[in-house]
C-alpha positions in Angstrom: 13.7 5.6 -2.1 11.2 2.9 -3.1 11.7 1.0 -6.5 9.4 2.2 -9.3 7.5 0.2 -11.8 7.2 2.3 -15.1 3.8 2.5 -16.4 5.0 2.8 -19.9 3.2 6.4 -20.3 6.1 8.8 -20.2 4.1 11.9 -18.9 2.5 9.8 -16.1 5.9 8.1 -15.1 7.6 11.7 -15.0 4.7 12.8 -12.7 5.4 9.8 -10.5 9.1 10.1 -10.3 9.5 7.0 -12.7 6.5 4.9 -12.0 4.5 3.2 -9.3 6.1 2.5 -6.1 6.6 -1.0 -5.4 6.3 -1.1 -1.5 2.9 0.7 -1.3 -0.8 1.0 -2.5 -1.7 3.4 -5.3 -5.4 4.7 -5.4 -6.7 5.8 -8.7 -10.2 7.5 -8.6 -12.2 9.1 -11.2 -15.5 9.2 -13.2 -16.5 6.4 -15.6 -14.6 6.7 -18.7 -11.7 8.5 -17.4 -9.2 5.8 -18.2 -8.8 3.9 -14.9 -9.4 0.5 -16.1 -7.4 1.1 -19.5 -4.5 2.4 -17.2 -4.6 -0.7 -15.1 -4.7 -3.2 -18.3 -1.8 -1.3 -19.9 0.3 -1.7 -16.8 -0.8 -5.4 -16.3 0.0 -6.1 -20.0 3.4 -4.4 -19.6 4.1 -6.5 -16.3 3.1 -9.6 -18.1 5.3 -9.1 -21.0 8.4 -9.0 -18.7 7.6 -12.6 -17.5 5.9 -11.7 -14.1 2.5 -12.5 -12.8 -0.3 -10.2 -12.3 -3.4 -10.8 -10.1 -6.3 -8.8 -11.4 -9.4 -8.7 -9.3 -12.1 -7.4 -11.6 -15.5 -6.4 -10.0 -16.9 -4.7 -13.1 -16.0 -6.8 -15.9 -12.7 -6.5 -17.9 -13.5 -5.8 -21.5 -11.8 -8.6 -23.5 -11.9 -6.3 -26.8 -9.7 -3.6 -24.8 -7.2 -6.3 -23.5 -6.9 -7.8 -27.0 -6.2 -4.3 -28.3 -3.5 -3.6 -25.9 -2.0 -7.1 -26.1 -2.1 -7.6 -29.7 -0.7 -10.8 -30.9 0.7 -11.3 -27.4 -2.8 -11.9 -26.0 -2.8 -15.7 -25.5 0.8 -15.5 -24.0 -0.2 -12.6 -21.6 -3.3 -14.3 -20.5 -1.2 -17.1 -19.1 0.5 -14.6 -16.8 -2.6 -12.4 -15.9 -4.8 -14.3 -13.3 -8.3 -12.6 -13.4 -10.8 -13.2 -10.6 -14.3 -11.9 -11.1 -16.1 -11.8 -7.7 -19.7 -11.4 -7.6 -20.0 -9.9 -4.2 -18.0 -8.0 -1.4 -17.3 -11.2 0.3 -16.1 -13.0 -2.7 -13.9 -9.9 -3.5 -12.4 -10.4 -0.1 -11.5 -14.0 -0.8 -10.0 -13.1 -4.1 -7.8 -10.5 -2.5 -6.9 -12.8 0.1 -5.8 -15.5 -2.5 -3.8 -12.8 -4.3 -2.0 -11.8 -1.1 -1.3 -15.5 -0.4 0.2 -16.1 -3.7 2.2 -12.9 -3.8 3.7 -13.6 -0.3 4.7 -17.1 -0.8 7.2 -16.0 -3.4 6.8 -19.2 -5.5 6.2 -17.4 -8.6 7.5 -13.8 -9.7 4.6 -11.5 -9.0 4.8 -8.1 -10.5 1.4 -6.4 -9.8 -1.9 -6.7 -7.9 -5.0 -4.7 -9.1 -8.3 -4.4 -7.6 -10.8 -2.7 -10.0 -12.9 -1.3 -8.7 -12.3 -1.8 -5.0 -15.3 -0.1 -4.1 -17.8 -1.5 -6.5 -19.6 -3.7 -4.1 -19.0 -1.5 -1.2 -21.0 1.1 -3.0 -24.2 -1.1 -3.2 -24.0 -1.4 0.6 -24.2 2.3 1.2 -27.4 3.5 3.2 -28.1 -0.3 4.0 -28.2 -2.1 7.1 -25.0 -3.7 6.2 -23.1 -0.5 5.5 -20.9 -0.8 8.6 -19.9 -4.5 8.0 -19.1 -3.4 4.4 -16.8 -0.7 5.5 -15.0 -3.0 7.9 -14.5 -5.8 5.4 -13.1 -3.2 2.8 -10.8 -1.8 5.5 -9.4 -5.2 6.4 -9.1 -6.0 2.6 -7.1 -2.9 2.1 -5.0 -3.3 5.3 -3.8 -6.9 3.9 -3.0 -5.4 0.7 -0.9 -2.8 2.4 1.0 -5.5 4.2 1.4 -7.4 1.0 3.1 -4.4 -0.7 5.4 -4.0 2.2 6.5 -7.5 2.6 6.9 -8.7 -1.0 7.3 -5.8 -2.3 4.6 -5.8 -5.1 3.0 -2.7 -6.2 -0.9 -2.6 -5.6 -3.3 -0.6 -7.5 -6.9 0.1 -6.3 -9.3 2.0 -8.8 -12.1 3.8 -6.9 -15.3 5.1 -7.9 -16.6 8.7 -7.0 -19.6 10.5 -5.6 -20.5 14.2 -5.7 -20.4 16.1 -2.4 -23.5 18.3 -2.8 -22.2 20.8 -0.1 -18.9 21.2 -1.8 -19.9 20.4 -5.5 -16.7 18.2 -5.7 -16.1 14.7 -6.8 -15.0 12.6 -3.9 -13.6 9.0 -3.8 -15.5 6.4 -2.1 -14.4 4.2 0.7 -13.9 6.7 3.5 -10.7 8.1 5.2 -9.1 4.7 5.8 -8.7 3.9 2.1 -7.3 7.5 1.5 -4.8 7.1 4.4 -3.7 3.5 3.4 -2.8 4.6 -0.2 0.5 6.3 -0.2 -0.1 7.5 -3.8 -3.5 9.0 -4.8 -4.1 9.8 -8.4 -7.3 11.6 -9.8 -8.2 10.8 -13.5 -9.9 13.7 -15.1 -11.8 13.4 -18.4 -10.8 16.2 -21.0 -12.2 16.7 -24.5 -12.0 13.9 -27.0 -9.5 11.1 -26.1 -7.6 13.6 -23.7 -7.1 12.6 -19.9 -5.4 14.2 -17.1 -3.7 12.4 -14.2 -3.6 14.7 -11.0 -1.2 13.7 -8.4 -3.3 14.4 -5.2 -1.2 12.7 -2.7 2.3 11.2 -2.5 4.6 10.8 0.3 7.6 12.4 -1.4 6.6 14.3 -4.5 4.7 17.5 -4.9 1.2 17.8 -6.3 1.0 18.1 -9.9 -0.5 16.8 -13.3 0.0 15.2 -16.6 -1.9 14.5 -19.6 -2.2 11.4 -21.5 -4.4 10.0 -24.5 -6.8 6.9 -24.9 -5.9 5.3 -28.2 -7.0 2.1 -30.0 -4.3 0.2 -28.5 -4.1 1.7 -24.9 -2.8 4.8 -23.4 0.0 7.1 -24.7 1.4 10.6 -23.6 0.1 13.8 -25.1 0.9 14.9 -28.6 3.6 17.3 -29.0 3.9 20.1 -27.9 3.3 18.9 -24.5 0.4 20.7 -23.0 0.1 18.8 -19.8 -2.1 20.5 -17.3 -1.0 21.9 -13.8 -4.1 22.6 -12.3 -4.5 22.2 -8.7 -6.1 18.9 -7.2 -9.5 18.5 -6.1 -11.0 20.9 -3.4 -11.2 18.2 -0.7 -7.3 17.9 -0.8 -6.8 21.6 -0.1 -9.1 21.8 2.8 
């Protein structure tokens, strides 16, 4: 059984059998505001507090206010352990990921997490353009390298993904094509519920059954649901059942 990196959110850790697997890629997709970035920042802060390094490839702009709220008085100390790259194109994103891969594999420093948030932001801009195929290939190679890094180090890798609405099925689908979904051994769908409530749906896992867990967005990050635990158990999106 793979080692786990606890996320610190009890309901989500229970859903994942203890946390994020350390020898594979985890994909998280969902609409804007569903908590994907906050989740990544929460876990990154937790890893940095433990004295390990985090490589955070940020394509959409990490909110300093959000990170400050999560880190509290530890902000300056944590920023010394969280290496943030802000690429401005898919090509720059590829170079940032290659750097993170190399630094994780050389084992000169204790690396505890790699995050690419969002992995498909620049890829989406290429859709329906003349460079769509080239962009798809570049993204596939990038993800393949991250898979190798997770297997060789092992360092947990988290990719967040944007969504599009399938007009024929009426369902929300993750971007990136089938390769991204095959490369990720764990896939979570973050769904928005009323107010600060969110739901993490386990769509795919190599050893755990499908399921769901509720969590909340608070002023200082993410927490489990208020008691009594009313975690949802709805089925995953339709695309996984077909």
